C-alpha positions in Angstrom: -22.6 24.8 2.6 -24.9 27.3 0.9 -23.1 30.2 2.5 -19.7 28.6 3.2 -18.4 26.0 0.7 -14.9 25.6 2.1 -13.6 24.3 5.4 -9.8 25.0 5.4 -9.4 22.9 8.6 -10.7 19.8 6.8 -8.0 19.8 4.1 -5.1 17.3 4.5 -1.6 18.7 5.1 -0.4 16.9 2.0 -2.7 18.9 -0.2 -2.1 22.1 1.7 1.6 21.9 1.1 1.3 21.8 -2.7 1.1 24.9 -4.9 -1.9 23.6 -6.9 -4.6 25.8 -5.6 -7.1 28.0 -7.4 -10.5 29.7 -6.7 -13.5 29.3 -8.9 -16.7 31.2 -9.9 -15.6 34.9 -10.0 -18.5 37.0 -8.7 -19.9 40.2 -10.1 -21.0 41.3 -6.6 -19.1 40.5 -3.4 -20.9 37.7 -1.5 -23.3 36.9 -4.3 -22.9 33.6 -6.1 -21.8 33.6 -9.7 -24.3 31.5 -11.7 -24.5 30.0 -15.2 -27.6 30.7 -17.4 -29.2 27.4 -16.2 -28.8 28.5 -12.5 -26.0 26.2 -11.7 -22.8 27.5 -10.0 -20.2 29.0 -12.3 -17.1 26.9 -11.8 -14.5 28.6 -14.0 -11.2 28.5 -12.2 -9.1 31.7 -11.4 -5.6 32.4 -10.2 -6.0 33.3 -6.5 -3.0 35.6 -6.7 -3.9 37.7 -9.8 -7.7 37.2 -10.3 -7.0 36.2 -13.9 -8.2 32.9 -15.5 -6.4 29.7 -14.4 -5.7 26.7 -16.5 -5.3 23.1 -15.6 -2.2 22.7 -17.8 -0.5 26.0 -16.7 0.9 25.6 -13.2 2.0 29.3 -13.2 -1.7 30.2 -13.0 -2.1 28.4 -9.7 -1.3 29.5 -6.2 -0.6 28.3 -2.6 -3.2 27.1 -0.2 -2.9 30.4 1.7 -3.4 32.3 -1.6 -6.6 30.4 -2.2 -7.9 30.9 1.4 -7.3 34.6 1.3 -9.0 35.0 -2.2 -12.0 32.9 -1.1 -12.4 34.8 2.2 -12.6 38.1 0.2 -16.1 37.1 -0.9 -15.4 37.5 -4.6 -15.4 33.8 -5.5 -17.8 30.8 -5.2 -15.2 28.4 -3.9 -11.7 26.9 -3.8 -10.2 24.3 -6.1 -7.3 21.9 -6.3 -5.5 21.1 -9.5 -4.2 17.6 -10.2 -0.6 17.9 -11.3 2.3 15.9 -12.6 4.2 14.4 -9.6 1.4 14.5 -7.0 0.6 10.8 -7.5 -3.1 11.5 -6.8 -6.1 9.9 -8.4 -9.4 11.8 -7.8 -12.8 10.0 -8.0 -15.9 12.2 -8.4 -19.2 10.6 -7.6 -22.1 12.8 -8.8 -25.5 12.9 -7.1 -24.8 9.8 -5.0 -26.3 11.1 -1.7 -30.0 11.5 -0.9 -31.5 14.4 0.9 -30.4 13.1 4.3 -26.8 12.5 3.2 -27.1 8.8 2.9 -25.2 7.2 0.0 -27.0 5.0 -2.5 -26.1 1.2 -2.6 -23.6 1.6 -5.4 -21.8 4.3 -3.6 -21.7 2.3 -0.4 -20.1 -0.5 -2.4 -17.5 2.0 -3.7 -16.8 3.5 -0.3 -16.1 0.1 1.2 -12.9 0.1 -1.0 -11.8 3.5 0.2 -12.4 3.5 3.9 -8.8 4.6 4.7 -8.4 7.6 2.5 -9.5 11.2 2.4 -13.1 11.7 1.2 -15.2 14.9 1.2 -18.7 16.1 0.2 -18.7 18.0 -3.1 -20.0 21.6 -3.3 -23.4 20.4 -4.5 -24.0 18.6 -1.2 -25.1 15.4 -2.9 -21.8 14.1 -4.3 -18.5 12.9 -3.0 -14.8 13.3 -3.9 -12.3 10.6 -3.1 -8.6 11.3 -3.1 -5.9 8.6 -3.0 -2.5 7.7 -4.4 -2.2 5.5 -7.5 -2.7 5.3 -11.2 -6.0 5.1 -13.1 -6.5 2.5 -15.8 -8.9 5.0 -17.4 -9.5 8.7 -16.8 -12.7 10.6 -17.4 -16.4 9.6 -17.1 -17.3 5.9 -16.5 -18.4 4.1 -19.7 -21.2 2.3 -17.9 -22.0 4.8 -15.1 -21.4 8.3 -16.2 -21.9 9.6 -12.6 -18.4 8.3 -11.8 -15.4 10.2 -13.1 -11.7 9.4 -12.5 -8.9 12.0 -12.8 -5.1 12.0 -12.4 -2.6 9.9 -14.3 -3.3 6.6 -16.1 -1.1 3.6 -16.5 0.1 4.8 -19.9 1.5 8.0 -18.5 -1.3 10.2 -19.8 -2.9 12.8 -17.5 -6.4 14.2 -17.4 -6.2 18.0 -17.0 -8.8 18.6 -14.3 -9.4 20.2 -11.0 -11.8 19.5 -8.1 -13.9 22.1 -6.4 -12.7 21.1 -3.0 -14.7 21.7 0.2 -13.0 20.0 3.2 -16.4 18.9 4.5 -16.3 15.3 5.6 -19.6 13.5 6.1 -18.0 11.1 8.6 -14.6 10.7 10.1 -12.5 10.0 7.0 -8.7 10.1 7.4 -7.2 13.5 7.0 -4.8 12.6 4.2 -4.8 10.6 1.0 -3.8 7.0 1.5 -1.2 4.9 -0.3 -2.2 1.8 1.7 -5.6 2.0 0.2 -4.2 1.9 -3.3 -1.8 -1.0 -2.6 -4.5 -3.1 -1.0 -7.9 -2.1 -2.2 -7.8 0.0 -5.4 -8.8 -2.7 -7.8 -12.3 -2.0 -9.1 -14.8 0.8 -8.8 -17.5 -1.8 -8.7 -18.1 -4.3 -11.4 -21.0 -2.2 -12.5 -18.7 0.6 -13.5 -16.3 -1.4 -15.7 -13.6 1.1 -14.6 -10.5 -0.1 -12.9 -7.9 1.6 -10.8 -4.4 0.1 -10.5 -1.9 0.9 -7.8 1.5 2.3 -8.5 4.0 -0.5 -8.1 7.5 0.7 -9.1 9.9 -1.8 -10.7 7.4 -4.3 -12.2 5.4 -4.3 -15.4 1.9 -2.9 -15.6 0.5 -6.4 -16.2 2.3 -7.8 -13.2 1.1 -4.9 -11.1 -2.4 -5.6 -12.2 -2.2 -9.3 -11.5 -0.9 -8.8 -8.0 -3.9 -6.8 -7.0 -6.4 -8.9 -5.0 -10.2 -8.4 -5.0 -11.1 -6.0 -2.2 -13.0 -7.1 0.8 -16.5 -5.6 1.1 -16.9 -4.2 4.5 -20.3 -4.8 6.3 -19.8 -1.5 8.2 -22.8 0.8 8.3 -22.3 4.2 6.8 -23.4 7.0 9.0 -23.1 10.5 7.6 
């Protein structure tokens, strides 16, 4: 992914159809990465149609999937991004630095992945992290209180949103499903590991938040080996 950070064929159709796309890291020279002073990739988002700055709370600064693909392929941007938006029902989980040099997840990450086997998951642009996409509501958005390498974004049970986008890649380390899953939310989205002290609650229309929470059953830990 050093030279190509985006695989359009790996993106679920549900995400492709939404006009929530941006590009990130505007380059000073075509084909040469835009970097921060510390050497890390510049991830400032830009409107793929106009080349001007994009904002997570201004949908008119986003574009279509095709807009983003064309802008990225021009060679003037580091990568492609997807904005979480009102009405998309998505929760994004960002797991930082959770894969070793061979792409193997650490034990905590294996535990988390066992709850998300049936939803779209990709390797992050760094190559050592993961993004998980699924339908639902977060009990808490932002960085984990106990484990700050875990971040949740989307809409919480109080109706508040976290204005955030993911630097999306479309690179799957194993054969994850090609679309976000509602089934995963309804059956498995209860806890991101007791270690994290961060909960996800599924969207259950017509009953109270407390009832929805009480209906969720502890997820079953799968003994499946993870091969990346």
